[in-house]
C-alpha positions as a Markdown table, in Angstrom:
| # | Residue | x | y | z |
|---|---|---|---|---|
| 1 | Met | 0.0 | 0.0 | 0.0 |
| 2 | Asn | 1.4 | 3.4 | -1.0 |
| 3 | Arg | 1.2 | 6.3 | 1.4 |
| 4 | Val | -0.5 | 9.4 | 0.0 |
| 5 | Ser | 0.9 | 12.7 | 1.1 |
| 6 | Ile | -0.9 | 16.0 | 1.3 |
| 7 | Phe | 2.1 | 17.5 | -0.4 |
| 8 | Ser | 1.5 | 15.5 | -3.5 |
| 9 | Ser | -1.0 | 18.1 | -4.7 |
| 10 | Pro | 0.0 | 19.8 | -8.0 |
| 11 | Leu | -0.7 | 23.2 | -6.3 |
| 12 | Leu | 2.1 | 22.6 | -3.7 |
| 13 | Leu | 5.2 | 22.5 | -6.0 |
| 14 | Gly | 8.6 | 22.3 | -4.2 |
| 15 | Phe | 7.3 | 21.5 | -0.7 |
| 16 | Asp | 8.8 | 18.0 | -0.5 |
| 17 | His | 11.4 | 19.4 | 2.0 |
| 18 | Val | 8.5 | 20.5 | 4.3 |
| 19 | Glu | 7.2 | 17.0 | 4.2 |
| 20 | Arg | 10.6 | 15.6 | 5.2 |
| 21 | Met | 10.9 | 18.1 | 8.1 |
| 22 | Ile | 7.4 | 17.1 | 9.4 |
| 23 | Glu | 8.5 | 13.4 | 9.2 |
| 24 | Arg | 11.7 | 14.2 | 11.2 |
| 25 | Ala | 9.7 | 16.1 | 13.8 |
| 26 | Thr | 7.3 | 13.3 | 14.4 |
| 27 | Lys | 10.1 | 10.8 | 14.7 |
| 28 | Thr | 12.0 | 12.9 | 17.3 |
| 29 | Gly | 9.0 | 13.9 | 19.3 |
| 30 | Ser | 8.6 | 10.6 | 21.1 |
| 31 | Glu | 12.0 | 10.8 | 22.9 |
| 32 | Gly | 11.6 | 11.3 | 26.7 |
| 33 | Tyr | 15.1 | 12.2 | 27.9 |
| 34 | Pro | 16.2 | 14.7 | 28.7 |
| 35 | Pro | 13.2 | 16.8 | 29.5 |
| 36 | Tyr | 13.1 | 20.3 | 27.9 |
| 37 | Asn | 11.2 | 23.6 | 27.7 |
| 38 | Ile | 10.8 | 25.9 | 24.8 |
| 39 | Glu | 10.1 | 29.5 | 25.6 |
| 40 | Gln | 9.7 | 32.7 | 23.6 |
| 41 | Thr | 12.2 | 35.3 | 25.0 |
| 42 | Gly | 11.5 | 38.1 | 22.5 |
| 43 | Glu | 9.5 | 38.9 | 19.5 |
| 44 | Asn | 11.9 | 36.9 | 17.3 |
| 45 | Asp | 13.8 | 35.0 | 19.9 |
| 46 | Leu | 13.4 | 31.5 | 21.4 |
| 47 | Arg | 15.2 | 29.6 | 24.1 |
| 48 | Ile | 15.4 | 25.8 | 24.4 |
| 49 | Thr | 16.3 | 24.6 | 27.9 |
| 50 | Leu | 17.3 | 21.0 | 28.6 |
| 51 | Ala | 17.7 | 19.4 | 32.0 |
| 52 | Val | 21.1 | 17.8 | 31.8 |
| 53 | Ala | 22.2 | 17.4 | 35.4 |
| 54 | Gly | 25.4 | 15.5 | 35.7 |
| 55 | Phe | 26.7 | 16.5 | 32.2 |
| 56 | Gly | 29.6 | 18.9 | 31.8 |
| 57 | Pro | 30.5 | 21.0 | 28.7 |
| 58 | Asp | 32.9 | 18.2 | 27.7 |
| 59 | Asn | 30.0 | 15.6 | 27.7 |
| 60 | Leu | 27.7 | 17.7 | 25.5 |
| 61 | Gly | 27.7 | 18.5 | 21.8 |
| 62 | Ile | 25.4 | 20.8 | 19.8 |
| 63 | Thr | 25.3 | 20.7 | 16.0 |
| 64 | Val | 23.0 | 22.0 | 13.2 |
| 65 | Glu | 22.5 | 19.4 | 10.5 |
| 66 | Asp | 20.1 | 20.2 | 7.6 |
| 67 | Asn | 17.9 | 22.6 | 9.6 |
| 68 | Gln | 17.9 | 20.2 | 12.5 |
| 69 | Leu | 19.3 | 21.2 | 15.8 |
| 70 | Val | 20.9 | 18.1 | 17.4 |
| 71 | Ile | 22.0 | 18.0 | 21.1 |
| 72 | Arg | 24.1 | 14.9 | 22.1 |
| 73 | Gly | 25.2 | 14.0 | 25.6 |
| 74 | Lys | 27.5 | 11.1 | 26.7 |
| 75 | Gln | 28.6 | 10.5 | 30.3 |
| 76 | Thr | 31.5 | 8.2 | 31.1 |
| 77 | Asp | 31.0 | 5.7 | 33.9 |
| 78 | Glu | 33.7 | 6.0 | 36.6 |
| 79 | Lys | 34.8 | 2.4 | 37.2 |
| 80 | Glu | 36.6 | 3.1 | 40.5 |
| 81 | Arg | 33.5 | 4.1 | 42.4 |
| 82 | Val | 31.6 | 1.6 | 44.5 |
| 83 | Tyr | 27.9 | 2.4 | 44.7 |
| 84 | Leu | 25.7 | 1.2 | 47.6 |
| 85 | His | 22.7 | 2.5 | 45.6 |
| 86 | Arg | 22.7 | 3.7 | 42.1 |
| 87 | Gly | 19.7 | 5.8 | 41.1 |
| 88 | Ile | 21.4 | 8.2 | 38.7 |
| 89 | Ala | 22.3 | 6.4 | 35.6 |
| 90 | Ala | 25.3 | 7.4 | 33.4 |
| 91 | Arg | 23.5 | 7.5 | 30.1 |
| 92 | Gln | 23.8 | 9.0 | 26.7 |
| 93 | Phe | 21.1 | 10.9 | 24.7 |
| 94 | Gln | 20.4 | 12.6 | 21.5 |
| 95 | Arg | 17.6 | 15.2 | 21.3 |
| 96 | Ser | 16.7 | 16.8 | 18.0 |
| 97 | Phe | 14.6 | 19.9 | 17.0 |
| 98 | Val | 13.6 | 20.8 | 13.5 |
| 99 | Leu | 14.4 | 24.4 | 12.8 |
| 100 | Ala | 12.5 | 26.6 | 10.3 |
| 101 | Asp | 14.5 | 28.2 | 7.5 |
| 102 | Gly | 16.5 | 31.2 | 8.7 |
| 103 | Ile | 16.6 | 30.3 | 12.4 |
| 104 | Glu | 20.0 | 30.9 | 13.8 |
| 105 | Val | 21.6 | 29.4 | 17.0 |
| 106 | Ile | 23.0 | 32.4 | 18.9 |
| 107 | Arg | 24.6 | 30.8 | 21.9 |
| 108 | Ala | 24.5 | 27.9 | 24.4 |
| 109 | Glu | 25.1 | 28.1 | 28.1 |
| 110 | Leu | 25.3 | 25.4 | 30.8 |
| 111 | Gly | 24.6 | 26.2 | 34.4 |
| 112 | His | 23.0 | 24.6 | 37.4 |
| 113 | Gly | 22.2 | 21.4 | 35.4 |
| 114 | Leu | 20.4 | 23.3 | 32.6 |
| 115 | Leu | 21.6 | 23.7 | 29.1 |
| 116 | His | 20.1 | 26.9 | 27.5 |
| 117 | Ile | 20.2 | 27.3 | 23.7 |
| 118 | Asp | 19.2 | 30.7 | 22.4 |
| 119 | Leu | 17.8 | 31.0 | 18.9 |
| 120 | His | 16.9 | 34.0 | 16.8 |
| 121 | Arg | 14.4 | 34.1 | 13.9 |
| 122 | Pro | 15.2 | 37.1 | 11.7 |
| 123 | Lys | 12.1 | 39.0 | 10.6 |
| 124 | Pro | 11.5 | 38.0 | 6.9 |
| 125 | Glu | 11.6 | 40.8 | 4.4 |
| 126 | Pro | 8.7 | 40.6 | 1.9 |
| 127 | Gln | 10.0 | 40.0 | -1.6 |
| 128 | Val | 8.1 | 41.0 | -4.7 |
| 129 | Arg | 9.6 | 40.2 | -8.0 |
| 130 | Asn | 8.2 | 41.1 | -11.5 |
| 131 | Ile | 8.6 | 38.3 | -14.1 |
| 132 | Ala | 9.1 | 39.4 | -17.7 |
| 133 | Ile | 6.9 | 37.8 | -20.3 |
| 134 | Asn | 8.6 | 37.4 | -23.6 |
| 135 | Ser | 6.6 | 37.3 | -26.9 |
| 136 | Thr | 7.5 | 34.7 | -29.5 |
| 137 | Asp | 4.9 | 35.9 | -32.0 |
| 138 | Gly | 6.1 | 37.2 | -35.3 |
| 139 | Gly | 9.8 | 37.0 | -34.5 |
| 140 | Arg | 9.5 | 39.9 | -32.0 |
| 141 | Ser | 10.8 | 39.5 | -28.5 |
| 142 | Asp | 9.4 | 42.6 | -26.8 |
| 143 | Thr | 8.7 | 42.2 | -23.1 |
| 144 | Leu | 5.0 | 42.4 | -22.5 |
| 145 | Gly | 3.4 | 44.1 | -19.6 |
| 146 | Val | -0.1 | 43.6 | -18.1 |
| 147 | Gly | -2.8 | 43.1 | -20.7 |
| 148 | Gly | -0.4 | 42.0 | -23.5 |
| 149 | Lys | 0.7 | 45.6 | -24.4 |
| 150 | Ser | 4.2 | 46.1 | -25.5 |
| 151 | Gly | 6.5 | 47.7 | -22.9 |
| 152 | Asn | 8.0 | 50.1 | -25.4 |
| 153 | Gly | 5.1 | 52.6 | -25.2 |
| 154 | Arg | 3.4 | 51.7 | -28.5 |
């Protein structure tokens, strides 16, 4: 059975990358560790906060891969310790967030067991572009304006 996508409509040309981003977001949404918050800190600013108690800067990595923010953590188990009770596991994780086009990672800070990642979304500038229409009738190649009138004032 083939899966039909809402993006297969002929009216949605070039949106296959959006479909891939949605698929990645649904795959990464089921992860439970580490817990995180996403907050809006300004009109165009966001902050992701992850609870990463026990991880130091050397145990964490942050990358942006194809509009996907990936945070990885890996703790090393200290073999020389003898635990009477072990309730805090040394574990590794990978948490991913799909970023919209243009979102920039500004900085990352680690403090009090929380990793803060600040993001900025630049305000998009509206772009209007006129497309020239060339005529192939009668060997002339005048650029036509609205209504099919020649752009040369005749």
